C-alpha positions as CSV (number, residue, x, y, z in Angstrom):
1,M,93.3,69.5,-25.7
2,A,95.9,66.8,-25.4
3,L,97.9,66.1,-28.5
4,R,97.4,62.7,-30.0
5,R,100.8,60.9,-30.0
6,P,101.6,59.2,-33.3
7,P,102.9,55.7,-33.3
8,A,106.5,55.5,-32.2
9,R,109.1,55.0,-35.0
10,S,112.5,54.5,-33.5
11,L,115.5,56.3,-35.0
12,Y,117.4,53.0,-34.5
13,L,115.0,51.4,-36.9
14,R,115.6,54.2,-39.4
15,L,119.4,53.7,-39.1
16,L,118.9,50.0,-39.6
17,Q,116.9,50.7,-42.7
18,L,119.7,53.0,-44.0
19,A,122.2,50.2,-43.5
20,L,120.0,47.8,-45.4
21,V,119.7,50.3,-48.3
22,L,123.5,50.6,-48.4
23,V,123.8,46.9,-48.6
24,L,120.9,46.2,-51.0
25,L,121.8,49.0,-53.5
26,P,124.9,47.2,-54.8
27,S,123.0,44.0,-54.7
28,L,120.4,45.5,-56.9
29,L,123.0,46.6,-59.4
30,V,124.4,43.1,-59.4
31,A,121.0,41.7,-60.1
32,I,120.4,44.1,-62.9
33,A,123.7,43.3,-64.5
34,W,123.1,39.5,-64.1
35,A,119.6,39.9,-65.6
36,Y,120.8,42.0,-68.6
37,E,123.6,39.6,-69.3
38,N,121.3,36.6,-69.3
39,I,118.8,38.3,-71.6
40,A,121.5,39.5,-73.9
41,T,123.2,36.0,-74.0
42,R,119.9,34.2,-74.6
43,T,119.0,36.6,-77.5
44,Q,122.5,36.2,-79.0
45,R,122.3,32.4,-78.8
46,D,119.0,32.4,-80.5
47,H,120.5,34.5,-83.2
48,L,123.6,32.3,-83.5
49,S,121.4,29.1,-83.7
50,G,119.9,30.3,-86.9
51,I,123.2,31.1,-88.7
52,P,124.1,27.5,-89.8
53,M,120.7,27.0,-91.3
54,L,121.0,30.4,-93.0
55,I,124.4,29.4,-94.5
56,D,123.1,26.1,-95.7
57,A,120.1,27.6,-97.3
58,L,122.1,30.2,-99.3
59,D,121.7,30.0,-103.1
60,N,122.4,33.3,-104.7
61,V,124.1,35.0,-101.8
62,S,127.7,34.4,-100.8
63,P,128.5,33.3,-97.2
64,D,130.6,36.5,-96.7
65,D,127.7,38.7,-97.5
66,A,125.3,36.7,-95.4
67,A,127.7,36.7,-92.4
68,A,128.4,40.4,-92.7
69,H,124.7,41.1,-92.9
70,A,124.1,39.1,-89.7
71,G,127.1,40.7,-87.9
72,V,128.9,37.4,-87.4
73,V,132.1,35.6,-88.4
74,V,131.6,32.1,-89.8
75,A,134.5,29.6,-90.0
76,W,134.8,26.0,-91.3
77,L,137.1,23.8,-89.3
78,D,138.4,20.4,-90.2
79,V,138.6,17.4,-87.9
80,R,141.8,18.7,-86.3
81,G,140.3,22.1,-85.7
82,N,142.2,23.8,-88.5
83,V,140.5,26.6,-90.4
84,T,139.7,25.6,-94.0
85,R,137.6,28.6,-94.8
86,R,136.2,31.7,-93.0
87,T,134.3,34.9,-93.7
88,G,135.6,38.4,-93.3
89,S,135.8,40.3,-90.0
90,V,132.8,42.5,-89.0
91,P,132.6,45.4,-86.5
92,L,131.6,44.6,-83.0
93,A,127.9,45.0,-82.5
94,H,126.5,47.2,-79.7
95,S,123.1,48.1,-78.4
96,A,121.8,51.5,-77.6
97,I,122.7,50.9,-73.9
98,G,126.1,49.7,-74.9
99,G,126.7,52.9,-77.0
100,V,125.8,55.0,-73.9
101,G,128.2,53.0,-71.9
102,E,131.0,53.5,-74.4
103,K,130.5,57.3,-74.1
104,I,130.5,57.1,-70.3
105,V,133.7,55.1,-70.0
106,G,135.4,56.8,-72.9
107,E,136.0,53.8,-75.1
108,P,136.5,54.4,-78.8
109,G,134.2,52.7,-81.2
110,G,135.0,50.9,-84.5
111,Q,136.7,47.8,-82.9
112,T,136.4,44.6,-85.0
113,L,135.4,41.1,-84.0
114,D,138.8,39.8,-85.1
115,H,140.6,42.3,-82.8
116,A,138.5,41.1,-79.8
117,D,138.9,37.4,-80.8
118,A,142.6,37.7,-81.0
119,Q,142.8,38.3,-77.3
120,L,141.2,34.8,-76.6
121,P,142.8,31.3,-76.8
122,P,143.1,29.7,-80.2
123,W,139.9,28.1,-81.6
124,P,140.9,24.5,-81.2
125,A,141.7,25.1,-77.5
126,R,138.2,26.3,-76.7
127,D,135.8,24.1,-74.9
128,E,132.9,24.5,-77.4
129,V,135.1,23.6,-80.3
130,R,136.4,20.5,-78.6
131,A,132.8,19.6,-77.8
132,A,131.7,20.0,-81.4
133,L,134.7,17.9,-82.7
134,G,133.3,15.3,-80.4
135,G,129.9,15.5,-82.1
136,T,128.1,17.8,-79.6
137,R,126.8,21.2,-80.4
138,A,128.0,23.8,-77.9
139,F,127.8,27.5,-77.1
140,G,130.7,29.6,-75.7
141,Q,130.9,32.8,-73.9
142,H,134.2,34.7,-73.6
143,L,135.3,38.0,-72.1
144,T,138.3,39.6,-73.7
145,A,141.4,40.2,-71.6
146,D,141.1,44.0,-71.7
147,G,137.4,43.7,-70.8
148,S,136.4,45.6,-73.9
149,A,134.1,43.0,-75.4
150,M,132.1,39.9,-74.7
151,L,132.1,37.2,-77.5
152,L,129.4,34.6,-77.9
153,T,130.1,31.6,-80.1
154,L,128.4,28.5,-81.5
155,A,130.3,25.3,-82.5
156,Q,128.1,23.2,-84.8
157,P,129.3,19.6,-85.8
158,R,129.4,19.0,-89.6
159,P,128.7,15.7,-91.3
160,D,132.4,15.4,-92.4
161,G,133.6,15.5,-88.8
162,G,134.5,19.1,-88.9
163,V,133.0,22.1,-87.2
164,L,131.0,25.1,-88.4
165,Y,132.1,27.9,-86.0
166,V,130.0,31.1,-85.6
167,L,131.2,34.1,-83.6
168,T,129.5,37.4,-82.6
169,G,130.3,40.0,-79.9
170,S,129.5,43.4,-78.5
171,H,131.3,46.4,-76.9
172,R,131.1,46.9,-73.2
173,G,128.2,49.3,-72.5
174,I,126.2,47.5,-69.9
175,R,128.8,44.8,-70.0
176,R,131.0,47.1,-68.0
177,L,128.5,46.6,-65.2
178,V,128.9,42.8,-65.5
179,L,132.7,43.3,-65.2
180,V,132.4,45.1,-61.9
181,R,130.0,42.5,-60.4
182,R,132.9,41.1,-58.5
183,Q,133.8,44.5,-57.1
184,L,130.2,45.1,-56.2
185,L,130.0,41.8,-54.4
186,E,133.1,42.8,-52.5
187,L,131.6,46.1,-51.7
188,I,128.5,44.3,-50.3
189,V,130.7,42.4,-48.0
190,Y,132.6,45.5,-46.9
191,E,129.3,47.3,-46.3
192,M,127.9,44.4,-44.2
193,V,131.1,44.7,-42.1
194,L,130.9,48.4,-41.9
195,A,127.1,48.9,-41.6
196,L,127.0,47.9,-37.9
197,P,129.8,50.3,-36.9
198,I,128.1,53.1,-38.9
199,V,124.8,52.4,-37.1
200,L,126.5,52.3,-33.8
201,L,128.3,55.6,-34.6
202,F,125.1,57.3,-35.6
203,A,123.4,55.9,-32.5
204,V,126.1,57.3,-30.2
205,R,126.4,60.6,-31.9
206,L,122.8,61.3,-32.8
207,V,120.2,59.1,-31.4
208,R,121.4,58.8,-27.8
209,P,121.7,62.6,-27.3
210,L,118.2,63.0,-28.7
211,E,117.0,60.3,-26.2
212,R,118.6,62.2,-23.4
213,L,117.0,65.4,-24.4
214,S,113.6,63.7,-24.7
215,A,114.0,62.1,-21.2
216,A,115.1,65.4,-19.7
217,A,112.2,67.2,-21.2
218,R,109.8,64.7,-19.6
219,R,111.5,65.2,-16.2
220,Y,111.6,69.0,-16.5
221,P,111.6,71.0,-14.3
222,A,113.0,68.4,-11.8
223,A,116.1,68.1,-14.0
224,P,117.9,70.4,-16.4
225,I,117.0,70.1,-20.1
226,A,120.5,69.2,-21.2
227,D,124.0,68.7,-19.9
228,P,127.0,70.9,-20.7
229,A,128.4,68.4,-23.2
230,L,125.3,69.0,-25.4
231,Y,125.5,72.7,-25.1
232,A,129.1,72.6,-26.3
233,R,128.2,70.7,-29.5
234,R,128.4,72.9,-32.6
235,D,125.9,70.9,-34.7
236,E,122.1,70.9,-34.9
237,I,121.8,68.8,-31.7
238,G,123.7,71.4,-29.8
239,A,121.5,74.1,-31.3
240,L,118.4,72.1,-30.3
241,A,119.7,71.7,-26.7
242,R,120.3,75.4,-26.4
243,T,116.9,76.3,-27.9
244,L,115.1,73.9,-25.6
245,T,117.0,75.4,-22.6
246,E,116.0,78.9,-23.7
247,M,112.4,77.8,-24.1
248,A,112.5,76.2,-20.6
249,E,114.0,79.4,-19.1
250,D,111.2,81.4,-20.8
251,L,108.6,79.1,-19.3
252,D,110.3,79.5,-15.9
253,G,110.1,83.2,-16.4
254,R,106.5,83.1,-17.3
255,R,105.7,80.8,-14.4
256,R,107.5,83.2,-12.0
257,A,105.7,86.2,-13.6
258,A,102.3,84.4,-13.1
259,A,103.2,83.8,-9.5
260,E,104.3,87.4,-9.0
261,L,101.1,88.6,-10.8
262,G,99.0,86.6,-8.3
263,G,100.9,88.1,-5.4
264,D,100.6,91.6,-6.9
265,I,96.8,91.2,-7.5
266,A,96.4,89.9,-3.9
267,H,98.3,92.8,-2.5
268,E,96.6,95.5,-4.7
269,F,93.1,94.2,-3.9
270,K,93.7,93.7,-0.2
271,N,93.3,97.3,0.8
272,P,90.1,98.1,-1.2
273,L,88.5,94.8,0.0
274,A,89.5,95.6,3.6
275,T,87.9,99.0,3.3
276,I,84.7,97.5,1.9
277,A,84.7,94.8,4.6
278,A,85.2,97.4,7.3
279,S,82.4,99.5,5.9
280,A,80.1,96.6,5.7
281,E,80.9,95.7,9.4
282,L,80.3,99.3,10.4
283,L,76.9,99.3,8.7
284,E,76.1,96.0,10.4
285,T,77.3,96.8,14.0
286,S,76.6,100.5,14.4
287,P,73.6,101.1,16.7
288,A,72.7,104.4,15.1
289,L,73.6,105.4,11.6
290,T,73.4,109.1,10.9
291,R,73.1,110.4,7.4
292,E,76.7,111.7,7.6
293,R,78.0,108.3,8.6
294,V,76.1,106.5,5.9
295,E,77.4,108.9,3.3
296,L,81.0,108.4,4.6
297,V,80.6,104.6,4.4
298,A,79.1,104.8,0.9
299,R,81.9,107.1,-0.3
300,S,84.5,104.7,1.1
301,I,82.9,101.7,-0.6
302,N,82.5,103.6,-3.9
303,E,86.1,104.8,-3.9
304,S,87.3,101.2,-3.2
305,V,85.1,99.8,-6.0
306,D,86.4,102.5,-8.4
307,R,90.0,101.6,-7.4
308,L,89.3,97.9,-8.0
309,R,87.7,98.6,-11.3
310,R,90.6,100.8,-12.5
311,S,93.1,98.2,-11.4
312,I,91.2,95.4,-13.2
313,D,90.8,97.4,-16.4
314,D,94.5,98.5,-16.4
315,L,95.6,95.0,-15.5
316,M,93.6,93.4,-18.4
317,G,95.0,96.0,-20.8
318,L,98.5,95.2,-19.6
319,L,98.0,91.4,-19.9
320,R,96.7,91.9,-23.5
321,L,99.5,94.3,-24.4
322,D,102.2,91.9,-25.5
323,H,99.9,89.9,-27.8
324,A,98.3,93.1,-29.2
325,I,101.6,94.8,-30.0
326,A,102.9,91.7,-31.8
327,A,99.9,91.8,-34.2
328,E,100.0,95.6,-34.8
329,A,101.6,97.2,-37.8
330,R,104.9,99.0,-37.5
331,E,106.6,101.6,-39.7
332,A,109.8,103.5,-40.0
333,T,109.6,106.6,-37.8
334,E,112.2,109.4,-37.8
335,M,113.0,110.2,-34.2
336,G,113.6,113.9,-34.5
337,P,110.1,114.9,-35.7
338,F,108.5,112.3,-33.5
339,V,110.0,113.5,-30.3
340,E,109.4,117.2,-31.2
341,A,105.7,116.5,-32.0
342,L,105.3,114.7,-28.6
343,A,106.8,117.7,-26.8
344,D,104.4,120.1,-28.7
345,E,101.4,118.0,-27.5
346,Y,102.3,118.6,-23.9
347,R,103.1,122.3,-24.5
348,R,99.5,122.7,-25.7
349,D,98.0,120.5,-23.0
350,P,96.3,122.6,-20.2
351,R,97.1,119.9,-17.6
352,A,100.8,120.7,-18.2
353,T,100.5,124.4,-17.7
354,G,103.6,125.8,-15.9
355,W,105.9,123.0,-17.2
356,T,108.6,123.5,-19.8
357,F,109.3,120.7,-22.3
358,A,112.7,120.7,-23.9
359,V,114.0,118.4,-26.7
360,E,117.6,117.2,-26.9
361,V,118.0,115.0,-29.9
362,T,121.5,114.4,-31.5
363,P,121.8,114.9,-35.3
364,E,122.5,111.2,-35.8
365,A,119.5,110.1,-33.7
366,A,117.2,112.7,-35.5
367,R,117.9,111.0,-38.8
368,T,117.4,107.5,-37.4
369,A,114.1,105.9,-38.4
370,P,113.5,102.7,-36.4
371,V,110.6,100.4,-37.3
372,I,108.2,100.8,-34.4
373,N,104.5,101.0,-33.6
374,R,104.2,104.8,-33.4
375,D,101.1,104.8,-31.1
376,R,102.6,102.3,-28.6
377,W,105.9,104.1,-28.6
378,R,104.1,107.4,-28.0
379,E,102.0,105.7,-25.2
380,M,105.2,104.5,-23.6
381,L,106.8,108.0,-23.5
382,R,103.6,109.6,-22.4
383,N,103.5,107.2,-19.4
384,L,107.0,108.3,-18.5
385,I,106.1,112.0,-18.9
386,D,102.9,111.7,-16.9
387,N,104.9,110.0,-14.2
388,A,107.2,113.0,-14.1
389,L,104.4,115.5,-14.1
390,V,103.0,114.3,-10.7
391,Q,106.4,114.6,-9.0
392,P,107.0,117.8,-6.9
393,A,109.8,119.8,-8.3
394,T,111.0,123.4,-8.1
395,D,112.5,123.1,-11.5
396,R,109.4,122.3,-13.6
397,R,111.3,121.2,-16.7
398,I,111.0,117.9,-18.5
399,V,113.6,116.9,-21.2
400,L,112.8,114.5,-24.0
401,G,115.9,113.1,-25.5
402,A,117.2,110.8,-28.3
403,S,120.7,109.7,-29.0
404,M,122.8,106.9,-30.5
405,E,124.9,104.7,-28.2
406,K,126.9,101.7,-29.5
407,G,124.5,101.1,-32.5
408,A,121.4,101.5,-30.4
409,L,118.8,104.2,-30.2
410,V,118.3,105.6,-26.7
411,T,115.1,107.5,-26.1
412,S,114.9,109.3,-22.7
413,V,112.7,111.3,-20.4
414,R,114.4,113.4,-17.7
415,D,112.8,115.3,-14.8
416,A,114.1,117.4,-11.9
417,G,111.9,115.8,-9.3
418,P,112.8,114.3,-5.9
419,G,114.4,111.3,-7.5
420,I,114.1,107.6,-6.7
421,S,115.7,105.9,-3.8
422,P,118.1,103.0,-4.7
423,E,115.8,100.4,-2.9
424,N,112.8,101.6,-5.0
425,Q,114.6,101.6,-8.3
426,S,114.3,97.8,-8.4
427,N,110.6,97.9,-7.7
428,I,109.1,100.8,-9.7
429,F,108.5,98.5,-12.8
430,R,106.5,96.0,-10.8
431,R,102.8,95.9,-11.3
432,F,100.8,98.0,-8.8
433,F,103.9,99.5,-7.2
434,T,103.3,103.2,-6.8
435,Q,105.3,106.0,-5.1
436,R,103.1,109.0,-5.8
437,P,103.6,112.0,-3.7
438,Q,101.0,113.2,-1.3
439,G,98.2,115.1,-3.0
440,A,98.9,113.6,-6.5
441,P,95.9,112.0,-8.3
442,P,95.6,108.3,-7.5
443,G,97.1,105.8,-9.8
444,T,97.0,102.0,-10.3
445,G,100.8,101.5,-10.3
446,L,100.7,100.0,-13.8
447,G,102.1,102.9,-15.8
448,L,105.7,101.8,-15.6
449,S,104.8,98.2,-16.1
450,I,103.2,99.3,-19.4
451,V,106.4,101.1,-20.3
452,E,108.4,98.0,-19.8
453,S,106.0,95.8,-21.8
454,V,106.0,98.2,-24.8
455,A,109.8,98.3,-24.7
456,R,110.1,94.5,-24.4
457,A,107.6,94.0,-27.3
458,H,109.9,96.1,-29.5
459,G,113.1,94.3,-28.4
460,A,114.1,97.2,-26.2
461,K,115.1,97.6,-22.6
462,V,114.1,100.3,-20.1
463,A,116.2,101.5,-17.2
464,V,116.2,104.3,-14.7
465,E,119.1,106.5,-13.5
466,S,118.4,108.5,-10.4
467,Q,119.8,109.9,-7.2
468,P,117.6,111.2,-4.3
469,G,117.0,114.9,-4.7
470,Q,118.5,115.0,-8.3
471,G,115.6,113.9,-10.5
472,A,115.3,110.8,-12.6
473,T,116.1,109.8,-16.1
474,F,114.3,107.0,-17.8
475,R,116.2,105.5,-20.8
476,V,114.7,103.1,-23.4
477,T,117.4,101.4,-25.4
478,L,116.4,100.0,-28.8
479,P,119.1,97.9,-30.7
480,L,119.1,98.7,-34.4
C-alpha cells in the first residue's frame, strides 16, 4: 500500500518562522511594558486627581495625616513657585509586581519619595508647575536619574494664583522593563539585521544537505545516497547520511541475494525437471513399454519429485529462518556444558557408530555464557557435524571446540576428512551447493546456508579453514 504523503512544509518556512519569533519576542516585551506603564500611569493619575478635593474637604484630619495615608506628598506653592507649605515625606509605593522586580534586580527597599524627587529638576522648573502657574491643570511623569523610581505629579491651580502640587511614585519592579524598552527596540533592529544571515546559515548548513539527501534517495540506485562531504560531518546530518547509505547497501545486498536465490532455484530445479521431462517423453514416444521400463520411469519421476519437495521445504525453512530467530527467546548458555552435552548426543546416536567425538574447550570459554537461542545454536552445530559425518575419512574423529579470541567466542567443528579445495571454499555456503562424496545420502545443499543464517542472526560470522587431504575446521565467531 502506498504511503499517503502529508502536505509539504518547507524547512525554509520553519526557519523564517523562527526568525519572526526572535524579532517578535522583544516586541512583545516592549508592548507589555508599554501597556503596564499606561495602565499604572492612568491609575495613579486618577488617584492624584482626587487628592486636592480630599485636602479641601478635610475637617478633623490634618493634611499631613491625609497625605501620608494616601501615600503622596502635597505642597503649596506661591505665584513664583516657592514652597509655602508641604507635608512630610512618605515611602515610595510599590505593587506586588514591583516588589518581585526589586528582589530580581537586587534593589533595596525603604527609599522615600523625597530621595527620588531630589534627583529631578526643582519644582518651579517643571513643565506641569509652569502650566499650573499659568492657570492650567497639568500632570507630570518623571524618571529619576538612577532609574530607581518613576514619579507622577499633579499641579492644580489655586484661586490665589499659587499651585497645589501633589507627588507620588513607585520603585522599579516592572518599571525596569520600561527602562529597557530602548534596549529592546535596539535588539529588535539588530535581530532584523541578523535574522536573514541566520536563516541563510541554517539553510546552507542544515536544509540544503537534507535536500541533497532527499533528492539522492529519489534517484537511488542511479546515484549514491550522499557525497563524501556529508559522510565526513560529525553531526546528526552526517549520521543520517551514513545510516541511509548503510540501509541502501543492505537493500543492495538483499536485492543481490534475491537474484542469487532465483538463480540457485533455477539451477537446483533444472535437473529434477529435466529428469521428469525426459521420463514423460520416454513414456510418450516409446513404442513398447515393458513393466520394468515403466517402473524405472516411475522411480525416476518419484525421486525427482522427492528431491524437489525436499528442496522446497528446506528452502522455505531457510527463508523463514532469519525472521523466526529474531522473534525467538534467548538465554545465557554456558559453553562448556553445552558443547559436552552435544557431543554426548552423538556418542549415543546409532547413526554415528564408529565415530569418536572429542571436546576441546578452554577454561575461559567454558565459563563464558553468551546470550543465544540454544536450539538454533545446537541446530547450527549439528549441521556442521552432520556434514562431517558424510565425509570419507580414515581418522573417524570429530572435535567440538570452544575458545576465546580477542574478546569473541569461537565455536568450532573439526574433522579429518578429505578437506575442501580452495575454489569450493567460497561456494560451500551458497544455497543448493553440495559436494557430497559418492555413496553419501542425498542432500539439498542447504545445510551450510542454514549454518550461516543462524550465525548471522546472532551477530556471528562463520568461516572454514581447510587444505585438501587435511580435513576441515568450521569456526563460528561470536563477538561478546
